[in-house]
C-alpha positions as CSV (number, residue, x, y, z in Angstrom):
1,M,40.4,125.1,-22.9
2,K,43.9,124.3,-24.0
3,K,45.3,125.5,-20.6
4,T,42.9,123.3,-18.8
5,T,43.8,120.3,-20.9
6,V,47.5,120.8,-20.4
7,F,47.0,121.2,-16.6
8,R,45.0,117.9,-16.5
9,N,47.7,116.1,-18.5
10,L,50.4,117.3,-16.1
11,L,48.3,116.3,-13.1
12,A,47.8,112.8,-14.5
13,L,51.6,112.5,-15.2
14,A,52.4,113.6,-11.6
15,V,49.9,111.1,-10.1
16,A,51.3,108.3,-12.3
17,A,54.9,109.1,-11.3
18,T,53.9,109.1,-7.6
19,M,52.3,105.7,-7.9
20,S,55.3,104.3,-9.7
21,V,57.7,105.5,-6.9
22,G,55.3,104.1,-4.3
23,F,55.3,100.6,-5.9
24,T,59.2,100.6,-6.2
25,S,59.6,101.4,-2.5
26,C,57.4,98.3,-1.6
27,S,59.9,95.8,-3.0
28,E,60.7,92.8,-0.7
29,D,63.6,92.9,1.7
30,D,67.0,91.3,0.7
31,E,67.4,87.9,2.4
32,V,70.4,85.5,2.5
33,F,70.5,82.4,4.7
34,V,72.8,79.3,4.9
35,D,72.1,75.8,6.3
36,K,75.4,75.7,8.3
37,S,76.9,78.4,10.3
38,T,80.1,76.3,11.2
39,V,82.1,73.8,9.2
40,E,84.7,71.5,10.6
41,F,87.5,69.8,8.7
42,S,90.1,67.3,9.9
43,E,93.8,67.8,9.2
44,K,93.3,65.7,6.1
45,G,91.0,68.3,4.5
46,G,88.0,67.5,2.4
47,V,84.9,68.9,0.7
48,Q,81.6,70.2,2.2
49,S,78.6,71.8,0.7
50,I,76.7,74.9,1.9
51,Q,73.1,75.5,0.8
52,V,72.0,79.1,0.3
53,T,68.5,80.4,0.6
54,S,68.1,83.8,-0.9
55,N,65.9,86.1,-3.0
56,I,68.7,88.1,-4.6
57,D,72.1,87.7,-6.2
58,W,74.8,86.7,-3.6
59,T,78.6,86.4,-3.4
60,V,81.0,84.5,-1.1
61,S,84.2,86.2,0.1
62,G,86.8,85.8,2.7
63,S,88.4,82.6,1.5
64,P,92.1,82.1,2.5
65,S,94.7,80.3,0.3
66,W,94.0,76.9,2.0
67,L,90.3,77.0,1.0
68,T,88.7,76.8,-2.4
69,V,85.1,78.0,-2.7
70,S,83.1,77.2,-5.8
71,P,81.1,78.9,-7.1
72,T,81.8,82.3,-5.5
73,M,78.4,83.8,-6.6
74,G,74.9,82.7,-7.3
75,T,71.3,83.9,-7.8
76,D,68.4,83.1,-5.4
77,N,68.6,79.6,-3.9
78,G,71.8,77.6,-4.6
79,T,74.7,75.7,-3.3
80,F,78.5,76.3,-3.0
81,T,81.2,73.9,-2.0
82,I,84.2,74.5,0.4
83,T,87.3,72.4,-0.3
84,A,90.1,72.4,2.4
85,S,93.6,71.3,1.6
86,A,95.5,69.0,4.0
87,N,97.0,70.8,7.0
88,T,100.5,69.9,8.1
89,G,100.8,72.8,10.6
90,E,98.8,74.2,13.5
91,A,95.0,74.4,13.6
92,R,93.5,77.2,11.4
93,N,90.2,78.9,10.8
94,C,88.5,81.7,8.8
95,T,85.2,83.3,8.3
96,L,83.3,83.3,4.9
97,Y,80.9,86.1,4.1
98,I,77.8,85.5,2.1
99,M,76.4,88.8,1.0
100,G,73.4,89.8,-1.2
101,G,72.2,93.4,-1.4
102,D,71.7,94.6,2.1
103,A,71.8,91.1,3.6
104,Q,74.8,89.2,5.0
105,T,75.5,86.0,6.8
106,T,78.7,84.1,7.7
107,V,80.1,80.6,7.8
108,S,83.0,79.8,10.3
109,V,85.5,77.3,8.9
110,N,87.8,75.4,11.3
111,Q,90.4,72.8,10.5
112,N,92.5,70.7,12.9
113,G,96.2,70.7,12.8
114,K,98.5,67.7,12.5
115,S,98.0,65.6,15.6
116,A,100.8,64.6,17.9
117,I,101.2,62.7,21.2
118,T,103.6,63.5,24.0
119,V,104.1,60.8,26.7
120,K,105.9,61.7,30.0
121,N,107.6,59.3,32.3
122,N,106.3,60.4,35.8
123,S,108.0,57.4,37.5
124,T,111.4,57.3,39.3
125,Y,112.7,54.5,37.2
126,T,114.2,54.5,33.7
127,L,112.2,53.0,30.8
128,P,114.6,51.3,28.3
129,R,113.5,50.2,24.8
130,F,110.6,52.7,24.9
131,T,108.5,52.7,21.8
132,I,105.1,54.0,20.7
133,H,103.1,51.8,18.3
134,F,100.3,53.4,16.4
135,V,97.4,51.2,15.6
136,N,93.8,51.6,14.2
137,D,90.5,50.5,15.7
138,R,91.3,46.9,14.5
139,F,94.7,47.0,16.1
140,D,96.5,46.8,12.8
141,E,99.9,48.4,13.3
142,L,100.3,51.6,11.3
143,S,103.8,52.8,12.4
144,T,106.2,52.4,15.3
145,R,108.5,55.1,16.9
146,D,111.5,53.9,18.9
147,F,112.7,56.4,21.5
148,G,115.4,54.2,23.1
149,T,115.6,55.1,26.8
150,L,113.0,57.3,28.5
151,Y,114.5,58.6,31.7
152,P,112.4,59.8,34.8
153,G,110.8,63.1,33.9
154,G,111.6,62.6,30.3
155,T,109.1,63.0,27.4
156,A,108.6,61.4,24.0
157,T,106.7,63.1,21.3
158,A,105.5,61.6,18.0
159,E,103.1,62.5,15.2
160,I,100.0,60.4,15.3
161,A,99.9,58.2,12.2
162,T,97.1,58.7,9.7
163,G,94.2,56.4,10.6
164,A,95.2,56.1,14.3
165,T,92.6,58.5,15.6
166,E,91.0,55.9,17.8
167,Y,93.8,53.8,19.4
168,Y,97.6,53.8,19.9
169,M,99.8,52.3,22.6
170,A,103.2,52.8,24.3
171,T,105.2,49.8,25.3
172,N,108.4,49.2,27.3
173,L,110.0,46.6,29.5
174,Y,107.7,47.4,32.4
175,G,104.4,46.8,30.7
176,T,102.0,48.1,28.1
177,W,99.9,51.2,28.2
178,Y,97.0,51.7,25.8
179,F,95.8,55.2,24.9
180,S,92.3,55.8,23.5
181,A,89.6,58.4,23.4
182,N,87.3,55.7,24.8
183,Y,89.1,55.4,28.1
184,S,89.1,57.8,31.0
185,I,91.6,56.1,33.4
186,D,94.7,58.0,34.6
187,Y,97.9,56.2,35.3
188,T,100.3,57.9,37.7
189,N,103.5,56.7,36.2
190,M,102.7,57.8,32.6
191,S,100.8,60.9,31.5
192,L,99.6,61.9,28.1
193,T,99.0,65.2,26.2
194,T,98.0,65.6,22.6
195,S,97.4,68.4,20.1
196,E,94.1,68.7,18.4
197,I,92.6,65.7,20.2
198,D,90.7,66.1,23.4
199,N,90.0,63.8,26.3
200,W,92.6,61.1,25.7
201,R,93.9,59.3,28.8
202,A,96.3,56.5,29.7
203,N,94.8,53.1,30.4
204,P,97.2,50.7,32.2
205,T,96.8,46.9,31.4
206,N,99.0,45.8,34.3
């Protein structure tokens, strides 16, 4: 009888252990999601928030020196912020990795570089007293750059003043040219290229 009782007890323990292992293997899958897959910053920098939806502890990694991430870890649903410092150089980017258990997702962070304008004299005549005046959308003058004489084929390059992301203008003795993202008119005697700003064209007023 004792041997039978011992056998039954061992059998019961084996069944219980098997059931326990079965329940453990049925745990839910790890999940980590974010509400934004891409974040854009201007050259001025700033702060943006990312919402995390998860069922597990998670961490954020991959932050370069020009970004500050806070917090860098959390549990279940939460939020972290990305703070970008001002950029005085070329455009830059990075990828942040949000990981929890076997789950992973990413956030691409892009930041514009310092903007600049280059104006080229495509005409055959010299442009004396050539200046570029940076203005805002109310045409308040922000800064002026005097280039003296712009010869045929010559170029003039200047950094775009802070706040002049909508309008600026180049002036000389032969007339005034307005430059804006809102215009799409090309002028054969003047051409315009910029860094970090797309689709800007020269609009002649005379």
